[in-house]
C-alpha positions as MATLAB code, in Angstrom:
seq = 'MEARKNSRKLAVQAVFQFFFSKEDINKILEQFCDYRMKERKDYKKKIDVNFLKNIVSGVNNHEKKITNLIESNLSNEWLLDRVDPTMHAILSLALYELIYCKNIPDKVIINEYVTIAQQYMDDSNTGFVNAILDTLAKKIRTSDDK';
ca = [
     181.160   15.527  176.802;
     182.002   19.537  177.199;
     178.247   20.417  178.421;
     178.799   18.184  181.310;
     182.433   19.365  181.775;
     181.209   22.734  181.994;
     178.306   22.334  184.129;
     180.779   20.337  186.528;
     182.759   23.830  186.685;
     179.951   25.710  187.557;
     178.600   23.443  189.861;
     181.661   23.750  191.862;
     180.761   27.400  191.981;
     177.166   26.723  193.130;
     178.296   24.580  195.859;
     181.215   26.826  196.986;
     178.506   29.707  197.161;
     175.670   27.529  199.640;
     178.384   26.321  201.715;
     179.775   29.832  202.190;
     176.387   31.588  202.370;
     173.978   28.907  203.218;
     171.543   30.472  201.182;
     168.546   28.608  199.491;
     170.005   26.358  196.848;
     166.828   26.984  194.509;
     168.146   30.832  194.765;
     172.063   29.987  193.628;
     170.585   27.775  190.695;
     168.203   30.218  189.770;
     171.507   33.121  189.756;
     173.517   30.506  188.049;
     170.924   29.456  185.464;
     169.317   32.915  184.889;
     172.201   35.505  185.355;
     175.889   33.890  184.979;
     175.088   31.949  182.057;
     173.082   34.888  180.594;
     176.270   37.138  180.843;
     178.397   34.461  178.351;
     175.868   33.502  175.300;
     178.332   31.555  173.922;
     178.948   29.598  177.378;
     175.109   28.452  177.429;
     175.442   26.218  174.632;
     177.985   23.978  176.166;
     176.285   23.546  179.297;
     174.052   20.653  180.339;
     171.699   22.430  182.792;
     169.502   19.619  183.872;
     172.672   17.800  184.893;
     173.934   21.187  186.916;
     170.631   21.317  188.605;
     170.771   17.358  189.345;
     174.417   17.934  190.819;
     174.027   20.663  192.567;
     170.320   19.113  194.378;
     171.567   16.019  194.547;
     174.449   17.746  197.301;
     171.745   19.830  198.819;
     169.124   16.916  199.384;
     172.092   14.461  200.549;
     174.562   16.858  202.102;
     174.532   15.094  205.368;
     175.362   11.685  203.961;
     177.860   13.107  201.773;
     179.312   15.064  204.489;
     179.229   12.071  206.809;
     181.667    9.624  204.336;
     183.824   12.944  203.758;
     184.617   13.158  207.606;
     184.806    9.262  207.848;
     187.807    9.648  205.291;
     189.694   12.106  207.108;
     192.319   11.306  209.144;
     191.701   11.920  213.061;
     193.612   15.132  213.311;
     191.344   16.444  210.257;
     187.880   17.999  210.804;
     185.263   19.057  207.983;
     186.174   22.363  209.066;
     189.712   22.457  208.222;
     188.929   21.373  204.602;
     189.021   24.401  202.282;
     185.460   25.405  200.858;
     186.640   24.651  197.271;
     187.830   21.180  197.703;
     184.716   20.572  200.191;
     182.168   21.592  196.812;
     184.388   19.365  195.043;
     184.569   16.425  197.163;
     180.712   16.823  197.749;
     179.750   16.771  193.963;
     182.088   13.555  192.963;
     180.847   11.599  195.933;
     176.881   12.969  194.575;
     178.310   11.364  191.465;
     179.709    8.316  192.731;
     176.781    7.321  194.850;
     173.580    8.467  192.553;
     174.696    8.839  189.003;
     175.540    4.931  188.113;
     175.966    5.203  184.387;
     178.673    7.525  184.835;
     182.367    5.947  184.845;
     183.802    6.096  188.259;
     186.892    7.063  186.559;
     185.451    9.554  184.429;
     184.071   11.288  187.938;
     187.323   11.027  189.661;
     189.337   12.609  186.375;
     186.508   15.347  185.701;
     187.015   16.494  189.518;
     190.853   16.134  189.953;
     191.143   18.486  186.960;
     188.841   20.816  188.068;
     190.698   20.933  191.497;
     194.199   21.261  189.573;
     192.510   24.888  188.465;
     191.998   25.471  191.997;
     194.780   24.151  194.139;
     198.188   23.096  194.614;
     199.728   19.670  193.697;
     199.340   18.383  197.697;
     195.830   19.159  197.490;
     194.992   18.079  194.138;
     196.592   14.819  195.182;
     194.615   14.699  198.233;
     191.217   15.015  195.814;
     192.218   12.211  194.273;
     193.125    9.880  196.757;
     190.198   10.124  199.000;
     187.752    9.840  195.485;
     189.667    6.790  194.698;
     189.057    5.246  198.023;
     185.463    6.511  198.212;
     185.097    5.594  194.467;
     186.322    1.486  195.790;
     184.141    1.162  198.924;
     180.860    3.097  197.076;
     180.706    1.407  193.658;
     181.867   -2.312  194.834;
     179.448   -2.272  197.883;
     176.886   -1.446  195.050;
     177.692   -4.515  192.841;
     177.323   -6.916  196.126;
];
């Protein structure tokens, strides 16, 4: 549990870096796995490296689908360009997990990413993250059951 929680926190940072810099995702993952985790020797024990690589690469591989889902659930006066890059990273990772990690309950995914959002954003933005993930989880997971 703790390893995945820590992996999600690092994943948000990696995806943020990817969205901001548009560097090669493999180079970013290499930085995070080789450099950043070695900086904190105690942290490495509490990271699920395969999970980290899976969700970060997954966002990269399915960026268009995930972006379309986010955009389709924004109000008409909001464009994705107006969404904070950290929030974009959080939403993208959570949506990737909701769509492709069927073995993880949607409540766990939403809770984990809302908790991460609380570390970076104020309550109104955290509430937005919670609302959009809750709405999309119902659409994604319900449509999968049909």
